[in-house]
C-alpha positions as CSV (number, residue, x, y, z in Angstrom):
1,M,-1.7,-23.7,0.3
2,N,-2.9,-20.1,0.4
3,D,-5.0,-19.8,-2.8
4,Q,-2.9,-16.9,-4.1
5,K,-3.3,-15.0,-0.8
6,S,-0.4,-12.6,0.0
7,L,0.2,-14.1,3.4
8,T,-0.7,-17.2,5.4
9,V,-1.1,-16.7,9.1
10,F,-0.7,-19.8,11.4
11,Y,-2.3,-19.3,14.7
12,D,-3.3,-21.3,17.8
13,G,-7.1,-21.3,17.8
14,S,-7.2,-23.1,21.1
15,C,-5.7,-20.1,22.8
16,P,-8.4,-17.6,23.9
17,L,-5.9,-14.7,23.8
18,C,-4.7,-15.6,20.3
19,S,-8.2,-16.2,19.0
20,R,-9.3,-12.8,20.1
21,E,-6.3,-11.1,18.6
22,I,-6.8,-12.9,15.3
23,A,-10.5,-12.0,15.3
24,L,-9.5,-8.4,15.6
25,Y,-7.2,-8.7,12.6
26,R,-9.7,-10.6,10.5
27,R,-12.2,-7.7,10.9
28,Q,-9.7,-5.2,9.4
29,R,-9.7,-3.9,5.8
30,G,-7.1,-5.9,4.0
31,A,-7.7,-9.1,5.9
32,E,-9.3,-10.7,2.9
33,T,-5.8,-10.9,1.3
34,V,-4.7,-13.2,4.2
35,C,-5.2,-17.0,4.5
36,W,-5.9,-17.7,8.2
37,L,-5.1,-21.2,9.4
38,N,-6.0,-22.4,12.8
39,V,-3.3,-25.0,13.4
40,A,-5.1,-26.2,16.6
41,D,-7.8,-27.6,14.3
42,K,-6.4,-31.1,13.5
43,N,-9.0,-31.5,10.8
44,I,-7.5,-28.7,8.5
45,N,-6.6,-30.3,5.3
46,V,-3.5,-28.3,4.3
47,K,0.1,-29.0,4.0
48,L,2.0,-27.3,6.8
49,P,5.3,-25.6,6.1
50,E,8.2,-28.0,5.6
51,G,10.3,-28.5,8.7
52,I,7.9,-26.9,11.1
53,S,5.6,-29.1,13.3
54,R,2.1,-28.3,14.3
55,D,3.3,-27.9,17.9
56,E,5.9,-25.4,16.9
57,L,3.3,-23.4,14.9
58,M,1.0,-23.4,18.0
59,Q,3.8,-22.3,20.4
60,R,4.9,-19.2,18.4
61,F,3.2,-16.9,15.9
62,H,4.2,-17.8,12.3
63,V,3.4,-16.3,8.9
64,Q,4.4,-17.4,5.4
65,G,4.7,-15.0,2.5
66,F,3.6,-15.9,-1.0
67,D,7.2,-16.4,-1.7
68,G,7.3,-19.2,0.9
69,E,9.5,-17.3,3.4
70,I,8.5,-17.9,7.0
71,Q,8.6,-15.2,9.7
72,T,8.0,-15.8,13.4
73,G,7.4,-13.7,16.5
74,G,7.5,-10.0,16.3
75,D,8.7,-10.1,12.7
76,A,5.6,-12.1,11.8
77,F,3.3,-9.5,13.3
78,V,5.1,-6.8,11.4
79,Q,4.5,-8.7,8.1
80,L,0.8,-9.0,9.0
81,W,0.5,-5.4,10.0
82,R,1.9,-4.2,6.7
83,L,-1.1,-5.7,4.9
84,L,-3.7,-4.1,7.2
85,P,-4.1,-0.4,6.5
86,N,-5.0,0.5,10.1
87,F,-1.8,-1.1,11.3
88,R,0.7,0.1,8.6
89,L,2.1,2.9,10.7
90,L,2.7,0.5,13.5
91,A,4.4,-1.9,11.0
92,W,6.6,0.9,9.8
93,L,7.6,2.0,13.3
94,C,8.4,-1.6,14.2
95,S,10.4,-2.0,11.1
96,L,12.9,0.5,12.3
97,P,16.1,-1.3,13.5
98,L,15.9,-0.7,17.2
99,M,12.1,-1.0,17.3
100,G,12.2,-4.3,15.5
101,W,14.6,-5.7,18.0
102,A,12.4,-4.4,20.9
103,V,9.2,-6.0,19.4
104,N,10.9,-9.3,19.1
105,K,12.3,-9.1,22.7
106,A,8.8,-8.1,24.0
107,Y,7.2,-11.0,22.1
108,D,9.8,-13.5,23.5
109,A,9.2,-12.1,27.0
110,L,5.4,-12.6,26.6
111,L,5.6,-16.3,25.6
112,P,6.4,-17.7,29.0
113,V,3.5,-15.8,30.6
114,R,1.0,-16.6,27.8
115,P,-0.6,-19.5,29.7
116,R,-1.4,-17.2,32.6
117,L,-2.8,-14.5,30.2
118,Q,-4.9,-17.2,28.5
119,K,-6.8,-17.8,31.8
120,W,-7.9,-14.1,31.8
121,F,-9.4,-14.4,28.3
122,S,-11.1,-17.8,28.7
């Protein structure tokens, strides 16, 4: 699925907020090691992770490591940040036990307001 890339990122390309954030990451050094999959594009010809629907991939941020392990939410962002040198310090901070918990809680709190935030970015 990911052509020997270290990480596959599944993102909602129909979300203006998500698209801008992914564009920021894709411009970073290290982004070439990531396979970026816009799951809103129904024409993509890749096998999605087993047991996860396209809708689920669009509703919540997911990454899949080369080993096949899936991470979601804040944990998924930490995995991505570890690969991007400009974000490694943030990844390290968010990997600390209490910070990891806080990042996941903040991500979960953001999800219900995402539709309103999308309007600001469209």
